[in-house]
C-alpha positions as CSV (number, residue, x, y, z in Angstrom):
1,M,94.8,96.0,97.3
2,E,92.6,97.7,99.9
3,S,88.9,98.4,100.3
4,K,86.7,99.8,103.1
5,N,87.0,96.7,105.3
6,L,89.7,94.5,103.7
7,I,93.2,94.3,102.5
8,L,94.2,91.6,100.0
9,R,97.9,90.9,100.3
10,E,99.9,88.4,98.5
11,S,100.0,85.2,100.5
12,V,103.3,84.4,102.2
13,F,104.8,81.1,103.4
14,T,103.7,81.5,107.0
15,D,100.0,81.7,105.8
16,C,100.2,78.0,104.9
17,M,99.6,77.2,108.6
18,L,96.4,79.2,108.5
19,F,95.3,77.6,105.2
20,A,95.9,74.2,106.6
21,E,93.9,75.0,109.7
22,W,91.1,76.6,107.7
23,E,90.9,73.9,105.0
24,Q,90.5,71.2,107.6
25,K,87.1,72.7,108.5
26,P,84.3,70.8,106.7
27,D,82.3,74.1,106.3
28,V,85.3,75.6,104.4
29,S,86.3,72.6,102.2
30,E,82.8,71.2,101.5
31,F,82.4,72.9,98.2
32,F,86.0,72.9,96.9
33,T,87.8,70.4,94.8
34,M,90.2,69.5,97.6
35,N,90.2,66.2,99.4
36,D,89.1,66.1,103.0
37,D,92.4,64.6,104.1
38,R,94.4,67.5,102.6
39,N,97.2,68.4,105.0
40,Y,99.9,71.0,105.8
41,E,102.6,69.3,103.7
42,E,100.3,69.3,100.6
43,I,99.4,72.9,101.1
44,V,103.1,73.9,101.4
45,T,103.9,71.9,98.3
46,N,101.1,73.6,96.4
47,F,102.2,77.0,97.7
48,V,105.8,76.6,96.6
49,N,104.8,75.3,93.2
50,Y,102.1,78.1,92.7
51,T,104.5,80.9,93.6
52,Q,106.8,79.8,90.8
53,D,104.0,79.8,88.2
54,P,103.2,83.1,86.6
55,A,99.7,81.9,85.7
56,K,98.8,81.7,89.4
57,E,98.4,84.2,92.3
58,M,97.4,83.7,95.9
59,Y,96.1,86.3,98.3
60,T,95.2,86.4,101.9
61,I,92.1,88.3,102.9
62,I,92.9,90.6,105.9
63,L,90.2,92.3,108.0
64,K,90.9,95.9,109.0
65,P,91.6,97.5,111.4
66,D,93.1,94.6,113.3
67,D,95.0,93.1,110.3
68,K,93.4,89.8,111.1
69,P,93.6,87.1,108.3
70,I,90.1,85.8,107.6
71,G,90.3,84.1,104.2
72,R,92.0,83.2,101.0
73,I,91.8,83.9,97.3
74,Y,93.5,81.8,94.6
75,L,93.7,82.9,91.0
76,S,94.8,80.6,88.2
77,R,94.9,80.4,84.4
78,I,96.1,84.0,84.2
79,D,96.6,84.2,80.5
80,R,98.0,87.5,79.3
81,E,97.8,86.4,75.6
82,E,94.0,85.7,75.8
83,D,93.4,88.3,78.5
84,S,91.6,85.8,80.8
85,M,91.9,84.4,84.2
86,D,90.0,82.2,86.7
87,L,89.0,83.1,90.2
88,T,89.6,79.5,91.3
89,R,89.0,79.7,95.1
90,I,87.7,82.2,97.6
91,Y,86.6,81.6,101.1
92,I,86.0,83.4,104.4
93,A,87.3,80.9,106.9
94,D,85.4,81.5,110.1
95,E,81.7,81.4,110.5
96,E,81.7,84.5,112.6
97,N,83.0,86.5,109.6
98,R,80.6,85.1,107.0
99,G,77.4,86.8,106.0
100,K,79.0,90.2,106.5
101,G,79.8,91.0,102.9
102,Y,83.5,90.3,103.1
103,G,83.5,87.7,100.4
104,E,81.6,90.0,98.0
105,E,84.0,92.8,98.9
106,A,87.0,90.6,98.2
107,I,85.6,89.4,94.8
108,R,84.9,93.0,93.8
109,M,88.5,93.9,94.6
110,I,89.8,91.1,92.5
111,L,87.5,92.1,89.6
112,E,88.8,95.6,89.7
113,Y,92.4,94.2,89.7
114,A,91.6,91.9,86.8
115,F,89.8,94.4,84.6
116,I,91.5,97.7,85.4
117,N,95.0,96.7,86.4
118,L,95.6,93.5,84.3
119,H,93.2,94.6,81.5
120,M,91.6,91.2,81.3
121,E,88.7,90.6,78.9
122,R,87.2,87.7,80.8
123,V,87.2,86.4,84.4
124,T,85.7,83.0,85.1
125,I,84.5,81.4,88.4
126,D,82.9,78.1,89.1
127,H,81.0,76.5,91.9
128,F,79.6,73.1,92.9
129,V,76.1,72.5,91.6
130,K,74.7,72.3,95.1
131,N,76.4,75.5,96.4
132,E,73.4,77.8,96.1
133,R,75.0,80.4,98.4
134,A,77.9,80.9,95.9
135,A,75.6,80.9,92.9
136,F,73.5,83.6,94.5
137,L,76.5,85.8,95.3
138,Y,78.2,85.4,91.9
139,N,74.9,86.3,90.2
140,K,74.5,89.3,92.5
141,I,78.0,90.5,91.6
142,G,77.2,90.2,87.9
143,F,78.7,86.9,86.7
144,Q,76.8,85.2,83.9
145,D,75.9,81.5,83.8
146,E,77.8,79.6,81.1
147,G,76.6,76.1,82.0
148,R,77.4,72.9,83.7
149,M,80.8,71.4,83.3
150,R,80.4,67.7,83.7
151,H,83.0,65.9,85.8
152,A,85.1,69.1,85.8
153,G,86.5,68.5,89.3
154,K,87.4,65.8,91.7
155,K,86.8,65.6,95.4
156,N,87.8,62.6,97.6
157,G,88.3,60.5,94.5
158,K,84.9,61.2,93.0
159,Y,84.2,63.4,89.9
160,V,82.0,66.4,90.5
161,D,80.1,68.7,88.2
162,L,80.8,72.4,88.4
163,C,78.7,75.4,87.2
164,L,80.8,77.8,85.1
165,M,80.2,81.5,85.3
166,S,82.0,84.4,83.7
167,M,82.2,88.2,83.5
168,L,83.5,90.1,80.5
169,R,85.2,93.5,80.7
170,A,82.2,95.3,79.1
171,E,79.9,93.8,81.7
172,Y,82.2,94.9,84.5
173,Y,82.3,98.5,83.2
174,D,78.5,98.5,82.7
175,K,78.0,97.3,86.2
176,I,80.3,99.9,87.8
177,H,78.9,102.8,85.7
178,S,75.3,101.9,86.5
179,K,75.8,102.5,90.3
C-alpha cells in the first residue's frame, strides 16, 4: 500500500530487530498492552505465531523517499465471515517523525484497505483511557466512541480499561465522499 508520504509493507522477520528496539522506548510502549520488559525473543515468537494466523496481519510503516522504517501496524481479529477487523496497534516510533501526520496517513491507508479491498463492514480500534492524543486522532479520522471496556487489557501484570471505537463501512464512504 502506498500514499503520498508512506509505504505500508508486510512486516518481515528482520523487522523484529526494529520492533524490539522501538518497543523498549517508554514513549512507544506507554499506551500499549505490552509489558515493559518485552524483549526480542518475545517479539520474534509473536511474529512467527502471527504470520501463521490468517486473522492477523502486520505491516511496517516506511517513509518515502528514503525507504526508512518509522513505525508498525498490527491488525487482528480479521473475520471474513462477520466482515470485521481490529486495528490493534499502530505507532510511529521516533519522536522526530511524530506530529507530522504519518500516523493519520497510515490509518487512512488501512481503512481504505479494510473497506475497499477486504470489504469489511466494521473496523475497531481501542486506546488507553488516558491516551488523549490517540482519542483525538481517532475521532478526527471518523471513528465513533462505543464505550469503555473494563479490564480489557493487561500491562505489567495490571488490568487496564480501554476505550473502544469503531467505524462502519457506510461511515467510511460518507467520510470520503464528503471531502
